C-alpha positions in Angstrom: 0.0 0.0 0.0 1.1 3.5 -0.8 1.2 5.5 2.5 2.2 8.7 0.8 -1.1 9.5 -0.8 -4.8 8.9 -0.2 -6.9 7.7 -3.1 -10.5 8.8 -3.0 -12.6 7.0 -5.6 -15.3 9.2 -7.2 -18.1 8.6 -9.6 -16.2 10.2 -12.5 -12.6 10.2 -11.5 -10.2 9.3 -8.7 -8.6 12.1 -6.7 -5.0 11.5 -5.5 -3.9 13.6 -2.5 -0.4 13.4 -1.1 -0.7 13.0 2.7 1.9 15.8 3.3 -0.2 18.0 1.0 -3.2 17.9 3.3 -3.7 21.4 4.6 -6.7 20.9 6.8 -9.8 18.6 7.3 -13.1 20.0 8.3 -16.0 18.0 9.7 -19.5 19.2 10.8 -19.0 17.8 14.3 -15.7 19.6 14.9 -16.0 22.7 12.8 -19.7 23.4 12.5 -21.9 24.4 9.5 -20.0 27.7 8.8 -17.0 25.7 7.7 -18.9 24.4 4.6 -20.4 26.1 1.5 -24.1 26.8 1.9 -24.7 25.2 -1.5 -23.2 21.9 -0.3 -24.9 21.8 3.0 -28.3 22.7 1.6 -28.3 19.6 -0.6 -27.7 17.2 2.3 -30.1 15.7 4.9 -29.4 16.4 8.6 -27.9 12.8 8.9 -25.6 13.3 5.9 -24.5 16.7 7.2 -23.2 14.9 10.4 -21.0 12.7 8.2 -19.7 15.5 5.9 -16.0 16.1 5.5 -14.0 18.6 3.4 -10.3 18.0 2.8 -8.2 21.0 1.8 -4.9 20.0 0.1 -2.1 21.3 -2.1 -2.2 20.0 -5.6 1.0 19.0 -7.4 0.8 22.4 -9.1 0.9 24.1 -5.6 -2.6 25.5 -5.6 -5.0 24.7 -2.7 -8.0 22.5 -3.6 -10.8 21.1 -1.7 -12.8 17.8 -2.0 -15.9 17.1 0.1 -17.6 13.8 0.7 -20.1 12.2 3.1 -18.8 9.1 5.0 -21.2 6.2 5.1 -21.4 6.1 8.9 -20.4 8.2 11.9 -17.9 5.4 12.9 -16.3 5.5 9.4 -16.1 9.3 9.7 -14.2 9.1 13.0 -12.0 6.3 11.7 -11.1 8.3 8.5 -10.2 11.4 10.5 -8.1 9.4 13.0 -6.3 7.6 10.1 -5.6 10.7 8.1 -4.3 12.7 11.2 -2.1 9.7 12.2 -0.7 9.3 8.6 0.0 13.1 8.4 1.9 13.2 11.7 3.9 10.1 10.7 4.7 11.5 7.2 5.8 14.9 8.8 8.1 13.1 11.2 9.5 10.9 8.4 10.1 14.1 6.2 11.8 15.8 9.1 14.0 12.8 9.8 14.9 12.5 6.1 15.9 16.2 6.0 18.0 15.8 9.1 19.8 12.8 7.6 20.4 14.7 4.3 21.9 17.6 6.3 24.1 15.2 8.2 25.4 13.5 5.0 26.2 17.0 3.5 28.1 18.0 6.7 30.1 14.8 6.5 30.9 15.3 2.8 31.9 18.9 3.5 34.3 17.8 6.3 35.8 15.2 4.1 36.4 17.8 1.3 38.0 20.1 3.9 40.3 17.3 5.1 41.4 16.5 1.5 42.3 20.1 0.7 44.6 20.4 3.8 
């Protein structure tokens, strides 16, 4: 499985979002109705509104985009939120570790070059 991106199957197309590209996630329970477009909320039943999510993410081109969907159950909504937040935290830690290792390699190479020129 690819843990670097989430794949959201849609009726017309799949949307691929890099986990590190997720800017924010909104849910009705946590963020309230004001976090969502009126046009979207007006087309949903009260039950569907309770399972509504919007994911804001950076596309590969760098612009911020948003995708909204309704989870099938409240349990799946909570599970999705938990999984995405966990994956995002882990990918941020992994990216920070990778940057630290790259800096350490560059420092080692610079020291070796300095030794050779003496």
